[in-house]
C-alpha positions as CSV (number, residue, x, y, z in Angstrom):
1,M,146.4,0.8,-37.5
2,A,145.7,1.5,-41.3
3,S,149.0,-0.3,-42.3
4,N,147.8,-3.3,-40.1
5,L,144.5,-3.6,-42.0
6,A,146.3,-3.1,-45.4
7,D,148.5,-6.2,-44.4
8,Q,145.4,-8.1,-43.3
9,V,143.7,-7.3,-46.8
10,W,146.9,-8.1,-48.6
11,T,147.1,-11.6,-46.9
12,G,143.6,-12.4,-47.6
13,S,143.8,-11.3,-51.2
14,E,147.1,-13.5,-51.8
15,A,145.4,-16.5,-50.6
16,T,142.2,-15.9,-52.7
17,K,144.3,-15.3,-55.7
18,A,146.1,-18.6,-55.0
19,V,142.7,-20.6,-54.9
20,A,141.4,-18.7,-58.1
21,L,144.9,-20.3,-59.7
22,G,143.7,-23.7,-58.4
23,D,145.8,-23.9,-55.3
24,L,143.5,-25.5,-52.9
25,I,145.8,-26.0,-50.1
26,R,146.7,-22.3,-49.5
27,M,144.7,-20.7,-46.6
28,V,144.8,-17.2,-44.9
29,G,147.2,-17.6,-42.1
30,A,147.7,-14.5,-40.6
31,D,146.9,-13.2,-37.4
32,I,143.7,-11.4,-38.3
33,Q,141.3,-9.7,-36.1
34,R,137.9,-8.6,-36.1
35,E,136.1,-8.2,-39.3
36,M,139.0,-9.4,-41.3
37,L,138.8,-12.5,-39.0
38,D,135.2,-13.4,-40.3
39,L,136.7,-13.1,-43.8
40,K,139.6,-15.3,-43.1
41,L,137.4,-18.0,-41.7
42,T,135.1,-17.7,-44.7
43,V,137.9,-18.1,-47.2
44,N,139.4,-20.9,-45.3
45,S,136.0,-22.8,-45.3
46,V,135.6,-22.2,-48.9
47,V,139.2,-23.6,-49.6
48,R,138.5,-26.8,-47.6
49,Q,135.2,-27.3,-49.1
50,L,136.6,-26.8,-52.7
51,S,139.4,-29.1,-52.1
52,T,137.3,-31.9,-50.6
53,L,135.0,-31.6,-53.9
54,A,138.0,-31.7,-56.2
55,H,139.4,-34.9,-54.5
56,E,135.8,-36.4,-54.8
57,V,135.7,-35.3,-58.4
58,S,139.0,-36.8,-59.1
59,R,138.2,-40.0,-57.5
60,L,134.7,-40.6,-59.1
61,S,136.4,-39.7,-62.5
62,L,139.1,-42.5,-62.1
63,E,136.4,-44.9,-60.8
64,V,134.3,-44.6,-64.0
65,G,137.1,-43.7,-66.4
66,T,139.6,-46.5,-65.5
67,E,137.5,-49.1,-63.4
68,S,134.3,-48.7,-65.2
69,I,132.5,-48.6,-62.0
70,L,129.3,-46.8,-62.4
71,G,126.8,-45.3,-59.7
72,G,129.5,-44.1,-57.6
73,Q,128.6,-41.4,-55.2
74,A,130.8,-38.5,-53.7
75,F,131.3,-38.2,-50.1
76,A,131.9,-34.6,-48.9
77,P,131.2,-34.3,-45.5
78,N,130.3,-30.9,-44.2
79,V,129.9,-29.5,-47.7
80,Q,126.5,-28.3,-48.3
81,G,124.5,-26.9,-51.4
82,E,123.7,-28.0,-54.8
83,W,125.5,-27.8,-58.2
84,K,123.6,-25.2,-60.3
85,V,123.6,-25.7,-63.9
86,R,123.0,-22.5,-65.9
């Protein structure tokens, strides 16, 4: 059982390291159960949201930078919250 838990943690860790390095496609794909399943679902949700936001930021940058379109708006369904400037 301890080996199985360690494998689950390692798999989740590898996915979060990939995201930290900018890989917004990599998700936790292992057969994970119980408490680790909640972590897997959370990490995968974060990856999807970050990927959506990155796509929209890139799209808006191109609109403003190359097409001089001002007033564009990002479309990010199922992404909640606000940017916090510190």
